[in-house]
PLY file of the C-alpha trace (Angstrom):
ply
format ascii 1.0
element vertex 683
property float x
property float y
property float z
element edge 682
property int vertex1
property int vertex2
end_header
33.73 15.87 -83.52
34.03 13.39 -86.43
36.26 15.92 -88.24
38.97 15.42 -85.60
41.52 12.83 -86.69
41.72 10.33 -83.86
44.73 8.05 -83.70
45.12 5.18 -81.31
47.68 2.45 -80.87
46.84 -0.91 -82.39
47.16 -3.32 -79.44
48.07 -6.51 -81.34
50.40 -7.30 -84.21
49.31 -8.28 -87.70
50.98 -11.63 -87.11
48.65 -12.24 -84.17
45.67 -11.45 -86.38
46.78 -13.80 -89.16
47.55 -16.44 -86.52
44.00 -16.32 -85.17
42.23 -16.07 -88.51
44.28 -18.70 -90.34
45.82 -20.74 -87.52
42.70 -21.15 -85.41
40.59 -21.62 -88.52
42.97 -24.35 -89.65
42.89 -25.96 -86.20
39.09 -26.13 -86.28
39.20 -27.55 -89.79
41.71 -30.27 -88.78
39.68 -31.07 -85.66
36.46 -31.45 -87.62
38.11 -33.62 -90.28
39.34 -35.91 -87.50
35.92 -35.89 -85.81
34.16 -36.71 -89.07
36.56 -39.63 -89.60
35.94 -40.92 -86.05
32.15 -40.66 -86.37
32.28 -42.49 -89.67
34.53 -45.27 -88.36
32.95 -45.82 -84.95
29.36 -44.50 -85.30
28.64 -45.43 -88.94
28.06 -41.76 -89.80
28.92 -41.96 -93.48
28.86 -38.54 -95.13
25.85 -39.21 -97.34
23.89 -36.33 -98.86
21.23 -36.80 -96.16
23.84 -36.78 -93.38
25.57 -33.73 -94.90
22.36 -31.66 -94.98
20.23 -33.09 -92.15
22.59 -34.99 -89.79
20.23 -37.94 -90.11
17.48 -35.95 -88.35
18.78 -37.27 -85.00
20.34 -34.24 -83.25
19.42 -34.02 -79.57
18.06 -31.11 -77.52
21.34 -29.84 -76.07
23.14 -29.60 -79.41
20.08 -28.01 -81.03
20.02 -25.37 -78.27
23.76 -24.67 -78.54
23.48 -24.49 -82.34
20.61 -22.00 -82.09
22.64 -19.87 -79.68
25.73 -20.07 -81.86
23.91 -19.35 -85.13
22.10 -16.37 -83.59
25.30 -15.04 -81.98
26.53 -13.03 -84.92
29.33 -10.52 -84.73
26.47 -8.00 -84.59
25.04 -9.67 -81.48
28.11 -8.58 -79.56
29.20 -5.51 -81.52
25.89 -3.88 -82.47
24.33 -4.48 -79.04
27.34 -2.86 -77.35
27.06 0.09 -79.74
23.37 0.50 -78.86
24.28 0.46 -75.15
26.90 3.12 -75.80
24.37 5.32 -77.59
21.26 4.85 -75.42
22.41 3.35 -72.10
20.91 0.41 -70.18
17.82 0.25 -72.39
19.87 -0.62 -75.49
21.04 -4.11 -74.43
17.56 -5.08 -73.28
15.88 -3.80 -76.44
18.42 -5.72 -78.53
18.09 -8.97 -76.56
14.31 -9.03 -76.18
13.73 -7.81 -79.74
15.77 -10.71 -81.13
14.82 -13.50 -78.69
11.10 -13.65 -79.42
11.74 -14.69 -83.04
13.60 -17.80 -81.91
10.85 -18.63 -79.41
8.14 -18.10 -82.02
10.11 -20.07 -84.58
9.80 -23.13 -82.30
6.16 -23.32 -83.43
7.16 -23.31 -87.09
9.86 -25.91 -86.39
7.27 -28.28 -84.96
4.85 -27.67 -87.83
7.62 -28.28 -90.37
8.40 -31.66 -88.83
4.68 -32.51 -88.69
3.79 -31.44 -92.20
6.96 -32.38 -94.11
8.99 -34.96 -92.16
11.35 -35.72 -95.07
12.04 -32.16 -96.29
15.64 -30.98 -96.65
14.84 -27.25 -96.96
11.86 -25.03 -96.28
11.80 -24.14 -99.97
10.93 -27.73 -100.84
7.80 -27.23 -98.75
6.96 -24.06 -100.67
7.26 -25.87 -104.01
5.23 -28.83 -102.80
2.34 -26.52 -101.90
2.41 -23.69 -104.44
4.54 -24.79 -107.40
7.48 -23.34 -109.31
6.71 -19.59 -109.30
6.38 -19.43 -105.51
9.42 -21.67 -105.14
11.59 -19.27 -107.14
10.16 -16.24 -105.32
11.01 -17.58 -101.88
14.35 -18.89 -103.12
15.30 -15.32 -104.02
14.21 -14.02 -100.61
16.03 -16.85 -98.87
19.26 -16.20 -100.74
18.99 -12.45 -100.12
18.73 -13.23 -96.40
21.79 -15.48 -96.50
23.77 -12.92 -98.47
22.91 -10.04 -96.11
23.64 -12.07 -92.97
26.96 -13.37 -94.28
27.99 -9.92 -95.48
27.18 -8.46 -92.08
29.22 -11.17 -90.36
32.26 -10.53 -92.53
32.09 -6.72 -92.53
31.66 -6.56 -88.74
34.27 -9.20 -88.03
36.85 -7.74 -90.41
36.43 -4.23 -88.93
37.27 -5.60 -85.48
40.25 -7.61 -86.77
41.59 -4.46 -88.46
41.05 -2.31 -85.36
42.85 -4.77 -83.07
45.66 -6.07 -85.28
46.13 -3.67 -88.19
45.40 -6.46 -90.71
43.93 -4.96 -93.85
40.13 -5.20 -93.85
40.06 -6.75 -97.32
42.47 -9.47 -96.18
40.31 -10.19 -93.14
37.17 -10.44 -95.31
38.96 -12.87 -97.60
40.55 -15.09 -94.94
37.85 -15.32 -92.26
35.71 -17.78 -94.28
38.58 -20.11 -95.26
38.64 -22.34 -92.18
34.84 -22.40 -92.07
34.66 -23.56 -95.67
37.10 -26.39 -94.99
35.41 -27.87 -91.92
31.90 -27.39 -93.34
33.03 -29.06 -96.57
34.17 -32.17 -94.73
31.63 -32.36 -91.92
28.40 -30.88 -93.26
25.71 -29.78 -90.85
26.94 -32.22 -88.17
30.26 -30.35 -88.17
28.28 -27.14 -87.82
26.47 -28.50 -84.76
29.70 -29.68 -83.12
31.70 -26.54 -83.82
28.70 -24.46 -82.76
28.96 -26.12 -79.36
32.67 -25.30 -79.03
32.17 -21.74 -80.25
29.29 -21.18 -77.83
31.31 -22.39 -74.83
34.24 -20.12 -75.73
31.92 -17.11 -76.20
30.27 -17.72 -72.82
33.63 -17.98 -71.05
34.90 -14.72 -72.57
31.69 -12.86 -71.64
32.11 -14.12 -68.06
35.69 -12.78 -68.11
34.49 -9.36 -69.27
31.60 -9.26 -66.78
33.61 -10.25 -63.71
36.46 -7.92 -64.70
34.12 -4.96 -65.13
31.93 -5.56 -62.09
34.30 -7.30 -59.66
38.07 -7.30 -60.23
39.12 -4.33 -62.41
41.35 -1.69 -60.82
39.66 0.95 -62.99
36.04 -0.09 -62.47
35.63 -3.22 -60.33
32.04 -2.92 -59.06
28.52 -2.03 -60.23
28.71 0.97 -57.89
31.78 2.39 -59.65
30.23 1.85 -63.09
27.01 3.49 -61.91
28.84 6.62 -60.66
30.72 6.98 -63.95
27.50 6.58 -65.95
25.87 9.33 -63.91
28.87 11.55 -64.69
28.66 10.64 -68.40
24.96 11.59 -68.42
25.88 15.04 -67.12
28.69 15.53 -69.67
26.63 14.49 -72.69
22.96 13.83 -71.85
21.10 11.54 -74.25
18.40 13.33 -76.20
15.10 11.50 -75.83
16.11 9.64 -72.65
14.35 10.38 -69.36
16.44 13.05 -67.65
19.07 12.62 -70.39
20.28 9.61 -68.38
22.00 6.46 -69.56
20.35 4.67 -66.61
16.75 4.51 -67.78
14.57 2.31 -69.97
12.76 5.42 -71.26
14.68 6.09 -74.47
12.99 7.44 -77.60
15.76 6.42 -80.01
16.19 3.13 -78.16
12.50 2.37 -78.67
12.80 3.14 -82.39
15.73 0.73 -82.59
13.61 -1.82 -80.68
10.95 -1.77 -83.41
13.55 -1.95 -86.20
15.26 -4.79 -84.37
12.08 -6.85 -83.96
11.03 -6.43 -87.59
14.47 -7.07 -89.08
15.08 -10.15 -87.00
11.77 -11.70 -88.01
13.10 -11.63 -91.55
16.49 -13.09 -90.72
15.00 -16.00 -88.75
11.86 -16.87 -90.69
13.48 -16.38 -94.12
16.85 -17.97 -93.33
17.01 -21.58 -94.44
19.68 -22.17 -91.78
17.10 -22.16 -88.98
14.87 -24.56 -90.89
17.95 -26.78 -91.44
18.43 -27.05 -87.68
14.75 -27.83 -87.16
14.98 -30.53 -89.82
18.17 -31.97 -88.29
16.65 -32.16 -84.79
15.06 -35.39 -83.66
11.26 -35.01 -83.39
11.28 -34.79 -79.59
14.18 -32.30 -79.55
12.97 -29.52 -81.85
10.70 -27.76 -79.35
12.90 -27.89 -76.22
15.96 -27.18 -78.35
14.58 -23.93 -79.76
12.98 -22.78 -76.49
16.12 -23.44 -74.43
18.24 -21.96 -77.20
16.19 -18.77 -77.32
16.14 -18.28 -73.55
19.87 -19.06 -73.32
20.72 -16.63 -76.10
18.91 -13.74 -74.39
21.65 -13.39 -71.76
24.47 -13.10 -74.30
23.69 -9.71 -75.89
22.04 -8.44 -72.70
25.01 -9.07 -70.42
27.72 -8.52 -73.04
26.33 -5.09 -73.97
25.40 -4.14 -70.39
29.03 -4.88 -69.55
31.06 -3.64 -72.52
28.78 -0.90 -73.88
28.43 0.72 -70.46
32.10 0.11 -69.64
32.99 2.01 -72.82
30.92 4.98 -71.62
32.45 4.77 -68.17
36.06 4.57 -69.40
36.06 7.29 -72.06
37.67 9.77 -69.70
40.36 7.32 -68.56
43.83 7.49 -70.18
43.68 3.77 -71.02
40.82 4.36 -73.47
42.03 4.05 -77.10
40.53 7.39 -78.29
41.29 9.35 -75.08
40.69 12.28 -74.61
38.04 12.20 -77.36
34.74 10.35 -77.55
34.41 7.63 -80.14
33.48 8.87 -83.63
29.99 7.79 -84.72
31.49 5.93 -87.68
33.49 3.74 -85.27
30.35 3.06 -83.21
28.48 2.00 -86.36
31.43 -0.18 -87.41
31.14 -2.09 -84.13
34.26 -0.87 -82.31
32.63 -0.12 -78.92
33.31 -3.57 -77.48
36.95 -3.76 -78.69
37.75 -0.31 -77.30
36.21 -1.16 -73.92
38.12 -4.45 -73.80
41.43 -2.75 -74.54
40.77 -0.07 -71.90
39.88 -2.75 -69.32
42.41 -5.48 -70.02
44.99 -4.06 -72.41
46.47 -6.57 -74.88
44.67 -9.39 -73.06
41.35 -7.68 -73.68
42.23 -7.22 -77.35
43.11 -10.92 -77.66
39.86 -11.96 -75.93
37.84 -9.72 -78.24
39.57 -11.05 -81.34
38.87 -14.63 -80.24
35.28 -13.73 -79.33
34.53 -12.15 -82.70
36.31 -14.93 -84.59
34.08 -17.48 -82.86
30.92 -15.45 -83.53
31.75 -14.91 -87.21
32.81 -18.45 -88.01
30.02 -20.23 -86.15
27.26 -18.22 -87.81
29.02 -18.36 -91.19
29.05 -22.17 -91.17
25.26 -22.19 -90.72
24.89 -19.81 -93.68
27.14 -21.99 -95.85
25.02 -25.07 -95.13
21.82 -23.07 -95.73
22.92 -21.87 -99.15
24.41 -25.26 -100.01
21.06 -26.93 -99.24
19.19 -24.44 -101.43
21.48 -24.89 -104.42
21.67 -28.67 -104.02
18.02 -29.58 -103.42
16.05 -26.56 -104.65
18.03 -25.76 -107.78
20.15 -28.73 -108.87
17.90 -31.64 -107.91
14.65 -29.81 -108.69
15.44 -28.19 -112.05
18.66 -29.75 -113.39
18.93 -33.41 -112.35
15.78 -34.73 -110.64
17.23 -38.28 -110.51
20.53 -37.19 -108.97
22.39 -39.84 -107.00
23.67 -39.27 -103.48
27.17 -38.80 -104.88
25.97 -36.06 -107.22
24.11 -34.28 -104.43
27.06 -34.27 -102.04
29.33 -33.12 -104.88
27.04 -30.15 -105.46
26.86 -29.46 -101.72
30.65 -29.29 -101.52
30.84 -27.11 -104.62
28.31 -24.65 -103.20
30.00 -24.43 -99.79
33.28 -23.37 -101.39
31.73 -21.17 -104.06
29.40 -19.21 -101.79
32.12 -18.65 -99.18
34.50 -17.14 -101.73
31.81 -15.08 -103.46
30.76 -13.57 -100.13
34.37 -12.74 -99.28
34.58 -10.73 -102.50
31.17 -9.11 -101.94
32.16 -8.03 -98.41
35.36 -6.47 -99.72
33.23 -4.47 -102.15
30.96 -3.30 -99.31
34.03 -2.17 -97.34
35.26 -0.02 -100.21
31.73 1.33 -100.71
31.62 2.49 -97.08
28.79 0.13 -96.04
29.23 -0.94 -92.41
27.83 -3.77 -90.30
25.43 -1.36 -88.55
23.95 -0.25 -91.87
23.41 -3.83 -93.04
21.85 -4.78 -89.71
19.19 -2.08 -90.03
18.64 -2.78 -93.74
17.89 -6.51 -93.42
14.27 -6.12 -92.45
13.55 -3.69 -95.29
14.71 -6.27 -97.83
13.44 -9.62 -96.51
10.69 -9.13 -93.89
7.85 -8.97 -96.41
8.28 -12.74 -96.88
7.80 -13.56 -93.18
4.00 -13.74 -93.07
3.38 -15.70 -96.29
6.22 -18.10 -95.38
4.75 -18.74 -91.93
1.20 -19.16 -93.22
2.43 -21.83 -95.62
2.63 -24.14 -92.61
-0.02 -22.52 -90.41
-2.99 -21.58 -92.65
-4.51 -23.94 -95.19
-6.47 -21.18 -96.99
-3.53 -19.09 -98.28
-3.40 -19.50 -102.05
-0.44 -19.37 -104.43
-1.21 -15.82 -105.59
-0.91 -14.49 -102.05
2.26 -16.50 -101.50
3.88 -15.24 -104.71
2.76 -11.62 -104.88
2.64 -10.44 -101.25
6.43 -10.68 -100.65
7.15 -8.87 -103.92
4.56 -6.13 -103.31
5.76 -5.80 -99.71
9.36 -5.36 -100.87
8.34 -2.65 -103.34
6.41 -0.82 -100.62
9.17 -1.14 -98.01
11.95 0.12 -100.29
9.71 3.01 -101.37
8.89 3.94 -97.76
12.57 3.70 -96.77
13.94 5.89 -99.57
11.08 8.41 -99.61
11.39 8.96 -95.85
15.15 9.51 -96.21
14.66 11.94 -99.09
11.91 13.93 -97.33
13.72 14.11 -94.00
17.26 14.80 -95.24
16.79 16.18 -98.75
19.20 13.70 -100.36
19.92 10.01 -100.55
23.30 9.07 -99.07
24.66 6.23 -96.96
24.23 8.46 -93.90
20.66 9.58 -94.67
19.34 6.17 -95.74
21.01 4.57 -92.70
19.29 6.86 -90.18
16.74 5.52 -87.71
13.54 7.05 -89.11
13.94 5.91 -92.75
14.97 2.45 -91.58
12.01 2.37 -89.19
9.58 3.24 -91.98
11.00 0.62 -94.34
11.13 -2.15 -91.73
7.59 -1.60 -90.44
6.09 -1.45 -93.94
7.98 -4.63 -94.92
6.58 -6.67 -92.05
3.06 -5.26 -91.92
2.11 -4.75 -95.59
1.58 -8.51 -96.20
-1.10 -8.43 -93.49
-3.08 -6.44 -96.08
-1.91 -8.21 -99.25
-2.28 -11.84 -98.07
-6.01 -11.81 -97.19
-6.79 -9.50 -100.09
-5.14 -11.77 -102.66
-6.32 -14.97 -100.98
-9.99 -14.10 -101.07
-9.84 -12.15 -104.35
-8.53 -15.23 -106.22
-10.26 -17.87 -104.11
-9.07 -19.39 -100.85
-7.35 -22.78 -100.84
-8.36 -25.74 -98.71
-4.94 -27.38 -98.57
-4.56 -30.85 -97.01
-0.71 -30.86 -96.63
-0.43 -34.23 -98.42
1.98 -32.95 -101.07
4.34 -31.83 -98.29
4.26 -35.29 -96.71
5.09 -36.76 -100.12
8.53 -35.11 -100.19
11.05 -37.96 -100.25
14.56 -38.39 -98.94
17.56 -38.70 -101.23
18.79 -42.10 -102.40
22.24 -42.56 -100.84
22.74 -46.26 -101.54
25.63 -45.50 -103.92
27.55 -43.62 -101.21
26.92 -46.29 -98.58
27.98 -49.01 -101.03
31.17 -47.11 -101.88
31.93 -46.83 -98.15
31.30 -50.57 -97.59
28.57 -49.83 -95.03
24.98 -51.02 -94.91
22.84 -47.89 -95.41
20.49 -49.10 -92.68
23.32 -48.69 -90.13
23.76 -44.98 -90.93
21.97 -42.84 -88.28
18.56 -41.68 -89.47
18.47 -43.94 -92.54
16.24 -46.64 -91.02
12.68 -45.83 -92.04
10.22 -45.88 -89.16
7.30 -48.29 -89.13
3.75 -47.01 -89.61
3.08 -47.37 -85.86
6.24 -45.41 -85.02
5.26 -42.66 -87.46
1.82 -42.38 -85.85
3.37 -42.15 -82.39
5.79 -39.51 -83.66
2.90 -37.46 -85.07
1.12 -37.64 -81.70
4.26 -36.37 -79.96
4.58 -33.54 -82.46
0.91 -32.58 -82.05
1.38 -32.30 -78.29
4.59 -30.33 -78.85
2.74 -27.95 -81.20
0.23 -27.07 -78.48
2.95 -26.66 -75.85
5.06 -24.50 -78.17
2.21 -22.09 -78.88
1.53 -21.72 -75.16
5.16 -21.25 -74.12
6.05 -18.87 -76.94
2.97 -16.71 -76.33
3.76 -16.38 -72.61
7.47 -15.67 -73.15
6.85 -13.20 -75.97
4.38 -11.17 -73.93
6.73 -11.25 -70.94
9.82 -10.10 -72.85
8.12 -7.47 -75.02
5.43 -6.09 -72.69
5.29 -7.20 -69.06
8.96 -6.66 -68.26
10.05 -3.55 -70.22
6.93 -1.46 -70.80
6.14 -0.49 -67.17
9.74 0.69 -66.83
9.53 2.58 -70.10
6.19 4.17 -69.25
7.26 5.28 -65.77
10.50 6.86 -66.99
12.24 5.33 -63.98
15.94 6.20 -63.64
17.86 3.34 -62.04
19.09 3.73 -58.49
22.50 2.29 -57.58
20.88 -0.73 -55.86
18.55 -1.37 -58.78
21.46 -1.18 -61.24
23.41 -3.67 -59.12
20.43 -6.04 -59.14
20.02 -5.56 -62.92
23.64 -6.61 -63.52
23.36 -9.53 -61.09
20.31 -10.92 -62.90
22.25 -10.76 -66.17
25.17 -12.73 -64.71
22.86 -15.34 -63.16
21.01 -15.70 -66.47
24.33 -16.35 -68.23
25.01 -19.16 -65.73
21.63 -20.62 -66.73
22.66 -20.32 -70.39
25.96 -22.07 -69.67
24.12 -24.98 -68.08
21.68 -25.34 -70.98
24.13 -25.08 -73.87
27.44 -25.91 -72.19
26.85 -28.76 -69.72
23.57 -30.30 -70.91
24.87 -31.33 -74.38
27.76 -33.18 -72.69
25.35 -35.04 -70.41
23.03 -35.87 -73.29
25.85 -37.20 -75.45
27.78 -38.99 -72.72
26.99 -42.51 -73.97
27.90 -41.71 -77.57
31.16 -40.01 -76.52
32.06 -42.90 -74.20
31.41 -45.40 -77.00
33.57 -43.45 -79.47
36.45 -42.99 -77.01
36.36 -46.65 -75.98
36.25 -47.76 -79.61
39.23 -45.55 -80.48
41.21 -46.99 -77.57
40.44 -50.57 -78.59
41.25 -49.76 -82.22
44.56 -48.01 -81.55
45.75 -50.66 -79.07
44.88 -53.47 -81.46
42.43 -55.13 -79.06
39.59 -54.87 -81.55
39.61 -54.28 -85.27
37.02 -52.07 -86.87
36.12 -52.38 -90.55
37.94 -49.85 -92.67
35.33 -47.93 -94.66
36.31 -46.88 -98.11
36.81 -43.20 -98.54
33.95 -41.56 -100.40
35.41 -38.75 -102.45
34.48 -37.05 -105.65
37.62 -38.44 -107.24
36.75 -42.08 -106.57
33.95 -42.09 -109.13
33.05 -39.26 -111.49
30.02 -37.49 -110.06
26.74 -37.98 -111.83
26.01 -34.38 -112.61
24.71 -35.02 -116.09
21.23 -34.15 -117.22
18.53 -36.79 -116.81
18.34 -39.13 -119.81
15.52 -41.34 -121.01
17.64 -44.39 -120.17
18.09 -43.30 -116.53
14.39 -42.61 -116.22
13.63 -46.09 -117.53
16.14 -47.61 -115.10
14.55 -45.80 -112.19
11.13 -46.94 -113.26
0 1
1 2
2 3
3 4
4 5
5 6
6 7
7 8
8 9
9 10
10 11
11 12
12 13
13 14
14 15
15 16
16 17
17 18
18 19
19 20
20 21
21 22
22 23
23 24
24 25
25 26
26 27
27 28
28 29
29 30
30 31
31 32
32 33
33 34
34 35
35 36
36 37
37 38
38 39
39 40
40 41
41 42
42 43
43 44
44 45
45 46
46 47
47 48
48 49
49 50
50 51
51 52
52 53
53 54
54 55
55 56
56 57
57 58
58 59
59 60
60 61
61 62
62 63
63 64
64 65
65 66
66 67
67 68
68 69
69 70
70 71
71 72
72 73
73 74
74 75
75 76
76 77
77 78
78 79
79 80
80 81
81 82
82 83
83 84
84 85
85 86
86 87
87 88
88 89
89 90
90 91
91 92
92 93
93 94
94 95
95 96
96 97
97 98
98 99
99 100
100 101
101 102
102 103
103 104
104 105
105 106
106 107
107 108
108 109
109 110
110 111
111 112
112 113
113 114
114 115
115 116
116 117
117 118
118 119
119 120
120 121
121 122
122 123
123 124
124 125
125 126
126 127
127 128
128 129
129 130
130 131
131 132
132 133
133 134
134 135
135 136
136 137
137 138
138 139
139 140
140 141
141 142
142 143
143 144
144 145
145 146
146 147
147 148
148 149
149 150
150 151
151 152
152 153
153 154
154 155
155 156
156 157
157 158
158 159
159 160
160 161
161 162
162 163
163 164
164 165
165 166
166 167
167 168
168 169
169 170
170 171
171 172
172 173
173 174
174 175
175 176
176 177
177 178
178 179
179 180
180 181
181 182
182 183
183 184
184 185
185 186
186 187
187 188
188 189
189 190
190 191
191 192
192 193
193 194
194 195
195 196
196 197
197 198
198 199
199 200
200 201
201 202
202 203
203 204
204 205
205 206
206 207
207 208
208 209
209 210
210 211
211 212
212 213
213 214
214 215
215 216
216 217
217 218
218 219
219 220
220 221
221 222
222 223
223 224
224 225
225 226
226 227
227 228
228 229
229 230
230 231
231 232
232 233
233 234
234 235
235 236
236 237
237 238
238 239
239 240
240 241
241 242
242 243
243 244
244 245
245 246
246 247
247 248
248 249
249 250
250 251
251 252
252 253
253 254
254 255
255 256
256 257
257 258
258 259
259 260
260 261
261 262
262 263
263 264
264 265
265 266
266 267
267 268
268 269
269 270
270 271
271 272
272 273
273 274
274 275
275 276
276 277
277 278
278 279
279 280
280 281
281 282
282 283
283 284
284 285
285 286
286 287
287 288
288 289
289 290
290 291
291 292
292 293
293 294
294 295
295 296
296 297
297 298
298 299
299 300
300 301
301 302
302 303
303 304
304 305
305 306
306 307
307 308
308 309
309 310
310 311
311 312
312 313
313 314
314 315
315 316
316 317
317 318
318 319
319 320
320 321
321 322
322 323
323 324
324 325
325 326
326 327
327 328
328 329
329 330
330 331
331 332
332 333
333 334
334 335
335 336
336 337
337 338
338 339
339 340
340 341
341 342
342 343
343 344
344 345
345 346
346 347
347 348
348 349
349 350
350 351
351 352
352 353
353 354
354 355
355 356
356 357
357 358
358 359
359 360
360 361
361 362
362 363
363 364
364 365
365 366
366 367
367 368
368 369
369 370
370 371
371 372
372 373
373 374
374 375
375 376
376 377
377 378
378 379
379 380
380 381
381 382
382 383
383 384
384 385
385 386
386 387
387 388
388 389
389 390
390 391
391 392
392 393
393 394
394 395
395 396
396 397
397 398
398 399
399 400
400 401
401 402
402 403
403 404
404 405
405 406
406 407
407 408
408 409
409 410
410 411
411 412
412 413
413 414
414 415
415 416
416 417
417 418
418 419
419 420
420 421
421 422
422 423
423 424
424 425
425 426
426 427
427 428
428 429
429 430
430 431
431 432
432 433
433 434
434 435
435 436
436 437
437 438
438 439
439 440
440 441
441 442
442 443
443 444
444 445
445 446
446 447
447 448
448 449
449 450
450 451
451 452
452 453
453 454
454 455
455 456
456 457
457 458
458 459
459 460
460 461
461 462
462 463
463 464
464 465
465 466
466 467
467 468
468 469
469 470
470 471
471 472
472 473
473 474
474 475
475 476
476 477
477 478
478 479
479 480
480 481
481 482
482 483
483 484
484 485
485 486
486 487
487 488
488 489
489 490
490 491
491 492
492 493
493 494
494 495
495 496
496 497
497 498
498 499
499 500
500 501
501 502
502 503
503 504
504 505
505 506
506 507
507 508
508 509
509 510
510 511
511 512
512 513
513 514
514 515
515 516
516 517
517 518
518 519
519 520
520 521
521 522
522 523
523 524
524 525
525 526
526 527
527 528
528 529
529 530
530 531
531 532
532 533
533 534
534 535
535 536
536 537
537 538
538 539
539 540
540 541
541 542
542 543
543 544
544 545
545 546
546 547
547 548
548 549
549 550
550 551
551 552
552 553
553 554
554 555
555 556
556 557
557 558
558 559
559 560
560 561
561 562
562 563
563 564
564 565
565 566
566 567
567 568
568 569
569 570
570 571
571 572
572 573
573 574
574 575
575 576
576 577
577 578
578 579
579 580
580 581
581 582
582 583
583 584
584 585
585 586
586 587
587 588
588 589
589 590
590 591
591 592
592 593
593 594
594 595
595 596
596 597
597 598
598 599
599 600
600 601
601 602
602 603
603 604
604 605
605 606
606 607
607 608
608 609
609 610
610 611
611 612
612 613
613 614
614 615
615 616
616 617
617 618
618 619
619 620
620 621
621 622
622 623
623 624
624 625
625 626
626 627
627 628
628 629
629 630
630 631
631 632
632 633
633 634
634 635
635 636
636 637
637 638
638 639
639 640
640 641
641 642
642 643
643 644
644 645
645 646
646 647
647 648
648 649
649 650
650 651
651 652
652 653
653 654
654 655
655 656
656 657
657 658
658 659
659 660
660 661
661 662
662 663
663 664
664 665
665 666
666 667
667 668
668 669
669 670
670 671
671 672
672 673
673 674
674 675
675 676
676 677
677 678
678 679
679 680
680 681
681 682
């Protein structure tokens, strides 16, 4: 089948592709520059190093939830989940959604512990260094950067493949240009820009998924109802039954290969959440009372996105393959196209023609850019605070820190564009990277989590267990591929069984290494005081240059001792609630809901399938309320104040102080090495 050369018409012009990638990226950049200026002028949000990396630690629940949804909605969320639905049927979207939601819910517990144990931290790696020292710090820095590199590469390879499929733009050009707009608005707005653009991206993604869902299940002339989709799926099951599925049907949760993907998905996503500094950044930026509800609402809201998107577009692709509007008609999609993430674009074109192609291009652009901005901030924070301030210039001023942050945002974005181009020419697709992530980074999940959760883990366990786990996982992955297929190729190493072996070994081997090393070298009895001693950056120079009292900048006022005690009480209550909620939701999503259906081998009836789809649509309405409407309600007073202030300013009825622009050019950045004189001055 894959030997047949399949040609299909490209629905959109290259000009349209460049217009979206560059034009829309530029529009977002201009909008965020204007927003940053308005926040600085009317809300005193000077772009200090603290504001750039932590947003003053004042972000509210709604924006935290929308940022979690946006950051976790990768190109793979929409493309890979639809490909899994195409391969395995209705089980695929659920396995994808449930296998990637529980990590966000469980991470809520770590978010609370991070704010309890290290209230002034900028990155999770600072916490590692405070507890274990330099060797562990460097070890986890490597794992953190590997996570950021893999995630960003997957975003760009998946997004560029879709842009090429829909517009004919060269894949290398798409890899190079997709990050440009993101770099610009992240450069100017920092993590606050990421939160605000995340909100916009999330709303657009939700609207487009609603368009796809209602077209497929209500208004389409080709499909138009769950009943019609059901009949076509039954016919598809007869034409090409799925090996390992109950009755060969696409309409069952009993899927052997789907279950294997489920395990790979769970393991890999533990690594990409618990080892990605971007998720810790959002926990740090959240106000103390917002971290728990933000992550719980974000996780539950996100569940509906891959579930409904894939249940709609993955199944629509199966249903429409025999229709002349399908891009590869009369052939099925080649497996390479499925792995590249082209199921959703093909279904959209078959359903809505050029309009569907435009919606898909916009959808993927939003998914790629929103998640990319979080990765840029994550890497920028690591280089600024964990490398530059820790090992190069410990007495760095706020100006030096923000200079390094800007430098890292631009540098990492361009380096990843080049790296993704290399992956394209090497034949490495988004699907391959998605399965590989867990093999590479998941061995750091347990020791990272126990840093905040278990006082007895010692530095030897923290340092050695991720490294030993990585060695074991790579060995299991490659040996399984060699034994099963006789050779090591992209195809053999990317197969389910080798990836399953590598992912499972990566996550589970530290459960052996951590206690073994902890008790072999002597258990710690850590008191968490060195974490609490982490201090904030000194941004007085930036505030002085901007002619603003630093105490007026959000988050810069230090709380009183009584306020800190009350905050700790709130966080302690939140820690108990988070453990309870996440345990209940995890068991529900992984066991109570899917396993009875898997064990029974039930094949959906038409009425059950209709109800299944309806629940997905209703859940997406719930998501829209949580991450679309609630942030507007929560921020209504701040928005009203800003709009009123702008009106009074522009009409001349009230004059606001003009803050000086803080740029790198205004004063040479202090990026020099620490001198004895500076140390004496500080003392």
